[in-house]
N, C-alpha and C positions, 0 to 999 in steps of 0.2 A: 474461346476458353469457356469451360463449363466445370461446375463442381462446387465444392464447399470446403473450407478448411477443416471442417469436422468430419469429412468423408473422403473425398478424392478430388483430384484436379486433372482435367483433360484439356489438351490442346489439339484441335483438328481431329477429334475422335480418338486420339492416342492418350491413354492414361499414364501420367508421369508419376503420380503419387497417390497412394491409397492407405488410409489409416490402418486398415487390417493387415497390411504388410510392413508397416513402420516399426522399426526396432529403436526404442529410445536410447539415448546416450546414457551410459551409467553415471550415477550421481557420485561425484568426488567430494567427500566431506572437506570443508574448509577448516584447517587447523587453527589458523589465527584469523578470527573474524574481525570485521570493523567494529569500532565502539558503538556504532548505531545499530548493530545487529539486534533483532528482537529478543534473542535469548539473554541479553543483558538487561532487559527491562526489570526494574525493581520489583514490580508485582509478581512477575514470573519467578524470579529468584526467591522471593519470600514464600510463594506457593510451593516451590520445590523443597523448601525447608519444612513444609507441613503446617505453616502458620496461615490458615485459610482466612481468618478474620482480618488480619493485618494485610494480607495480599489483596483482599477485596477493597480495603481502604486505599491502598496504594493505586489500585486500578481506577477507582473513582477519582482520585486526585489527578491521575494522568488524563482521564476523560475530561475533567474540568479544564485542565490546561489546554487540551486540544480544542475545546469549545471556545475558550478565550482567544486562542490564536486565530481560529476561524473568524471570529467577530472582528478582530483587528485587521485581518486581510480584507474582509468585506468592507470595512470602513475605509481602508486605504484605497480601494477601487472607486469609491464614490467621488464624483467631481467636487472640487472645492467651490463653495459659494462665493460669488463675487460681492465684495463690499460696495455698497452704494455710496457715492460721494455727492454731497449736497453743497456744491459751491459753484 
């Protein structure tokens, strides 16, 4: 096997896939997106209404929440310290 996913793939000298000949699938828009879809983010909805300052504030709030969640995940991965017993 030879090639790269950014260019082409060959097996035993036979080219089976080439990005230059690849025709992508058409995008089918989703009519009813999941509640977690990024287009429902409060900062983006506020920005779409033209309220740039409030959108920036909401974006910063979201980033703070993400940082807090990342810290909590990191703390949860740390091993628990064993308590010493003196008896």
